[in-house]
Short mmCIF file of the C-alpha atoms (twelve columns), coordinates in Angstrom:
data_MODEL
# 
_entry.id   MODEL 
# 
loop_
_atom_site.group_PDB 
_atom_site.id 
_atom_site.type_symbol 
_atom_site.label_atom_id 
_atom_site.label_alt_id 
_atom_site.label_comp_id 
_atom_site.label_asym_id 
_atom_site.label_seq_id 
_atom_site.Cartn_x 
_atom_site.Cartn_y 
_atom_site.Cartn_z 
_atom_site.pdbx_PDB_model_num 
ATOM 1  C CA . UNK A 1  119.806 108.073 159.807 1 
ATOM 2  C CA . UNK A 2  118.810 111.302 161.479 1 
ATOM 3  C CA . UNK A 3  118.045 111.621 165.169 1 
ATOM 4  C CA . UNK A 4  114.490 112.733 165.862 1 
ATOM 5  C CA . UNK A 5  114.141 115.348 168.577 1 
ATOM 6  C CA . UNK A 6  111.444 117.885 169.360 1 
ATOM 7  C CA . UNK A 7  113.640 120.653 167.985 1 
ATOM 8  C CA . UNK A 8  114.519 118.785 164.798 1 
ATOM 9  C CA . UNK A 9  110.907 118.194 163.763 1 
ATOM 10 C CA . UNK A 10 109.338 121.614 164.455 1 
ATOM 11 C CA . UNK A 11 109.832 123.116 160.959 1 
ATOM 12 C CA . UNK A 12 109.153 119.807 159.253 1 
ATOM 13 C CA . UNK A 13 105.855 119.426 161.113 1 
ATOM 14 C CA . UNK A 14 104.743 122.909 160.039 1 
ATOM 15 C CA . UNK A 15 105.510 122.047 156.418 1 
ATOM 16 C CA . UNK A 16 103.700 118.701 156.708 1 
ATOM 17 C CA . UNK A 17 100.557 120.481 157.905 1 
ATOM 18 C CA . UNK A 18 100.595 122.596 154.743 1 
ATOM 19 C CA . UNK A 19 101.584 119.850 152.279 1 
ATOM 20 C CA . UNK A 20 99.250  117.183 153.730 1 
ATOM 21 C CA . UNK A 21 101.108 114.267 152.129 1 
ATOM 22 C CA . UNK A 22 99.554  110.849 151.646 1 
ATOM 23 C CA . UNK A 23 101.092 108.316 154.040 1 
ATOM 24 C CA . UNK A 24 100.740 104.575 153.531 1 
ATOM 25 C CA . UNK A 25 101.958 101.927 155.938 1 
ATOM 26 C CA . UNK A 26 104.256 99.385  154.297 1 
ATOM 27 C CA . UNK A 27 105.019 97.663  157.586 1 
ATOM 28 C CA . UNK A 28 105.740 98.743  161.154 1 
ATOM 29 C CA . UNK A 29 108.330 101.527 161.082 1 
ATOM 30 C CA . UNK A 30 108.299 101.650 157.275 1 
ATOM 31 C CA . UNK A 31 106.081 104.030 155.294 1 
ATOM 32 C CA . UNK A 32 105.465 105.365 151.809 1 
ATOM 33 C CA . UNK A 33 104.874 109.128 151.603 1 
ATOM 34 C CA . UNK A 34 103.486 110.783 148.466 1 
ATOM 35 C CA . UNK A 35 103.390 114.492 147.724 1 
ATOM 36 C CA . UNK A 36 99.807  115.108 146.556 1 
ATOM 37 C CA . UNK A 37 100.837 117.969 144.242 1 
ATOM 38 C CA . UNK A 38 103.831 116.462 142.458 1 
ATOM 39 C CA . UNK A 39 103.163 112.759 142.884 1 
ATOM 40 C CA . UNK A 40 106.719 112.210 144.160 1 
ATOM 41 C CA . UNK A 41 106.899 109.228 146.509 1 
ATOM 42 C CA . UNK A 42 109.555 108.551 149.138 1 
ATOM 43 C CA . UNK A 43 110.114 105.798 151.657 1 
ATOM 44 C CA . UNK A 44 110.521 106.580 155.348 1 
ATOM 45 C CA . UNK A 45 111.967 104.198 157.939 1 
ATOM 46 C CA . UNK A 46 112.242 104.528 161.696 1 
ATOM 47 C CA . UNK A 47 114.671 102.914 164.109 1 
ATOM 48 C CA . UNK A 48 114.844 103.079 167.887 1 
ATOM 49 C CA . UNK A 49 118.106 102.493 169.712 1 
ATOM 50 C CA . UNK A 50 117.661 102.676 173.469 1 
ATOM 51 C CA . UNK A 51 115.714 105.876 174.106 1 
ATOM 52 C CA . UNK A 52 116.859 107.553 170.889 1 
ATOM 53 C CA . UNK A 53 114.635 107.634 167.817 1 
ATOM 54 C CA . UNK A 54 116.008 107.853 164.294 1 
ATOM 55 C CA . UNK A 55 114.405 108.338 160.915 1 
ATOM 56 C CA . UNK A 56 115.576 108.140 157.354 1 
ATOM 57 C CA . UNK A 57 113.919 109.150 154.114 1 
ATOM 58 C CA . UNK A 58 114.790 108.506 150.489 1 
ATOM 59 C CA . UNK A 59 114.201 112.173 149.580 1 
ATOM 60 C CA . UNK A 60 117.225 114.403 148.894 1 
ATOM 61 C CA . UNK A 61 116.872 116.362 152.181 1 
ATOM 62 C CA . UNK A 62 119.869 116.283 154.517 1 
ATOM 63 C CA . UNK A 63 117.894 116.953 157.709 1 
ATOM 64 C CA . UNK A 64 114.555 115.894 159.166 1 
ATOM 65 C CA . UNK A 65 112.035 116.373 156.353 1 
ATOM 66 C CA . UNK A 66 108.273 116.706 156.353 1 
ATOM 67 C CA . UNK A 67 108.006 113.133 155.074 1 
ATOM 68 C CA . UNK A 68 109.474 111.845 158.344 1 
ATOM 69 C CA . UNK A 69 107.353 114.259 160.362 1 
ATOM 70 C CA . UNK A 70 104.194 113.081 158.582 1 
ATOM 71 C CA . UNK A 71 104.793 109.466 159.584 1 
ATOM 72 C CA . UNK A 72 105.602 110.064 163.250 1 
ATOM 73 C CA . UNK A 73 101.996 110.125 164.557 1 
ATOM 74 C CA . UNK A 74 101.099 106.931 162.690 1 
ATOM 75 C CA . UNK A 75 104.250 105.224 163.928 1 
ATOM 76 C CA . UNK A 76 103.453 106.262 167.512 1 
ATOM 77 C CA . UNK A 77 99.923  104.833 167.309 1 
ATOM 78 C CA . UNK A 78 101.132 101.542 165.830 1 
ATOM 79 C CA . UNK A 79 103.868 101.255 168.480 1 
ATOM 80 C CA . UNK A 80 101.317 101.889 171.212 1 
ATOM 81 C CA . UNK A 81 98.978  99.247  169.797 1 
ATOM 82 C CA . UNK A 82 101.781 96.706  169.569 1 
ATOM 83 C CA . UNK A 83 102.833 97.455  173.150 1 
ATOM 84 C CA . UNK A 84 99.238  97.068  174.367 1 
ATOM 85 C CA . UNK A 85 98.799  93.800  172.474 1 
ATOM 86 C CA . UNK A 86 101.889 92.263  174.052 1 
ATOM 87 C CA . UNK A 87 101.108 93.443  177.578 1 
# 
């Protein structure tokens, strides 16, 4: 698991904007990300411990990758909707 911070996702977010991967929701905090050019598919998972956010991806990257960065906005929206539904 890799800690997600503003600094750790800056480069990954820039790459995600160029690559425009296809993101599919498997379940809350679990996503499938496909590279549109190569067809390679990876699974991304998120975990939150206290105020810290963590992500992990099945790709070979050893730091925050664009797959994780691509899923963050979707995860944030789903988390917000779940919070609103329970309030």
